[in-house]
Every structure is written in structure tokens, then in C-alpha cells.
C-alpha positions as CSV (number, residue, x, y, z in Angstrom):
1,M,15.3,94.3,143.5
2,K,12.5,96.6,144.0
3,I,8.9,96.1,144.0
4,K,6.5,98.9,143.9
5,R,2.9,98.9,145.6
6,I,-0.4,99.5,143.4
7,E,-2.5,101.2,145.6
8,F,-5.9,99.8,144.0
9,D,-8.2,96.6,144.6
10,F,-8.2,94.7,141.9
11,S,-11.2,92.0,140.5
12,I,-9.8,88.9,138.4
13,G,-12.9,87.1,135.9
14,K,-14.1,86.0,133.0
15,V,-16.4,88.2,130.7
16,E,-19.0,87.5,127.8
17,D,-16.4,90.0,125.4
18,Y,-14.4,92.7,125.8
19,S,-17.0,95.2,124.2
20,Q,-17.0,96.6,127.6
21,V,-13.5,97.0,128.3
22,N,-11.7,100.2,128.7
23,L,-8.6,99.2,127.1
24,E,-6.9,102.6,127.8
25,R,-7.5,102.4,131.5
26,D,-4.5,101.5,133.7
27,Y,-3.6,98.1,135.0
28,C,-6.2,96.0,132.4
29,F,-4.9,93.1,131.6
30,I,-6.9,90.7,129.4
31,G,-6.4,87.1,128.4
32,R,-8.0,85.0,125.6
33,T,-8.1,81.4,125.4
34,D,-10.5,79.1,122.9
35,E,-12.4,78.0,126.6
36,E,-12.5,81.6,127.7
37,K,-11.9,85.5,128.0
38,S,-10.9,86.6,131.0
39,I,-9.9,90.6,132.9
40,V,-7.8,91.4,135.7
41,C,-8.7,95.5,136.7
42,P,-9.5,97.6,139.3
43,T,-12.5,96.3,140.9
44,K,-14.0,99.8,140.4
45,Y,-13.8,99.1,136.5
46,V,-15.1,95.8,136.5
47,P,-17.6,95.7,133.4
48,D,-21.5,95.1,134.0
49,N,-21.1,91.8,131.2
50,I,-18.4,89.9,134.0
51,I,-19.5,85.9,133.6
52,E,-17.3,84.9,136.9
53,C,-15.5,87.5,139.5
54,D,-13.2,87.4,142.2
55,K,-12.7,90.1,143.9
56,G,-10.7,91.5,147.0
57,W,-7.0,91.2,145.1
58,R,-4.1,93.6,145.7
59,A,-1.2,94.2,143.4
60,F,2.5,95.0,143.2
61,R,5.0,95.2,140.6
62,I,8.7,94.2,139.8
63,E,10.3,97.6,139.3
64,G,12.3,98.3,136.0
65,I,12.0,96.4,132.7
66,L,13.2,92.7,133.0
67,D,15.4,91.3,130.5
68,F,14.2,88.2,128.7
69,S,17.2,86.8,130.1
70,L,17.1,87.3,133.7
71,T,15.7,83.9,135.1
72,G,14.0,82.6,138.2
73,I,12.5,85.9,139.3
74,L,9.0,85.7,139.7
75,S,10.1,81.3,140.9
76,R,11.7,83.0,143.8
77,I,9.0,85.6,144.9
78,S,6.3,82.7,144.4
79,T,8.8,80.7,146.4
80,L,8.9,82.8,149.1
81,L,5.2,83.4,149.4
82,A,3.8,80.2,149.0
83,D,6.4,79.0,152.1
84,N,4.1,81.4,153.5
85,G,1.3,79.9,152.9
86,I,0.2,83.2,150.5
87,G,-1.0,82.3,146.8
88,I,-0.6,84.7,144.1
89,F,-2.0,85.1,140.9
90,A,0.7,86.4,138.6
91,I,0.5,88.8,135.1
92,S,3.5,89.1,133.0
93,T,3.6,91.7,130.4
94,Y,6.4,92.6,127.7
95,N,8.3,94.6,130.8
96,T,7.7,93.3,134.1
97,D,5.6,90.7,136.4
98,Y,3.0,91.7,138.7
99,I,2.2,90.1,141.3
100,L,-1.7,89.9,143.2
101,T,-2.7,88.3,146.4
102,K,-5.7,88.3,148.6
103,K,-5.7,91.9,150.1
104,E,-6.2,89.6,153.8
105,V,-2.7,88.6,153.6
106,Y,-1.1,91.6,151.1
107,S,0.8,93.6,153.4
108,K,2.2,90.4,155.0
109,A,3.7,89.4,151.5
110,L,5.4,92.3,151.4
111,D,6.7,92.4,154.6
112,I,7.9,88.7,153.6
113,L,9.4,90.2,150.7
114,E,11.3,92.8,152.1
115,K,12.4,90.5,154.8
116,A,14.1,88.7,152.1
117,G,15.8,91.4,150.8
118,Y,13.4,93.2,148.4
119,E,13.1,96.8,148.5
120,V,9.3,97.9,148.7
121,V,8.1,101.1,147.4
């Protein structure tokens, strides 16, 4: 299985509303619940109406389109990283999964996955 690096610094935060979020930019993830409006995006595109923000994240994705019948892919990756003391922030889309780690451990995370048999591109 291939893991693709994404060459941006990311931020994770909460916004007042989505009025300043450009949904046409690459790598813009939003989530809304009864308690919050969240955003994950490249740090350079964090909107001005951010309420809380955690910067310093890097991301990679599982390459290809994952069939819904596949099980355990995200679980295996998260377990490998957790066993090595690396926390993640995971995002799932229709096609695939994205995994974010703090940038201080990003290279270590990719090394761990490579040693476990993943191809990092």
C-alpha cells in the first residue's frame, strides 16, 4: 500500500462560521456538529475568524481509492504509530484516509510505516 506525503504545514481549528473559508482550495476539510464548526487546512489559509487553532501538523494520505468493504487500514496505521508514541489526527473522505501528525514526528512516522511495508511516495 502506498502512502503519499503532502507537502504543506496544516492547522486544525474551530471557526465562528465558514464565511471566510475557501472551499475550492486543495486540502480544506470542514466538519460541523451541534457543538462546533471545525476546519483543517494548510496553515497559510487559516481564516481570520478562527476561534482556536493548533498549528504545526503535517499530513499524508493512503494512495488510491479505498473500497468501503476494506477494513482495518486506518486501524493498522494508527496502531503502528501509537505503539511508537505518535499521536494522529485522522480524516476520512469518500475516496481515502488522511493522517496528520505533529511535524516534529512526521519523518519518524513515515519511517515507521516504511519499515512496516508501506511504500512512501
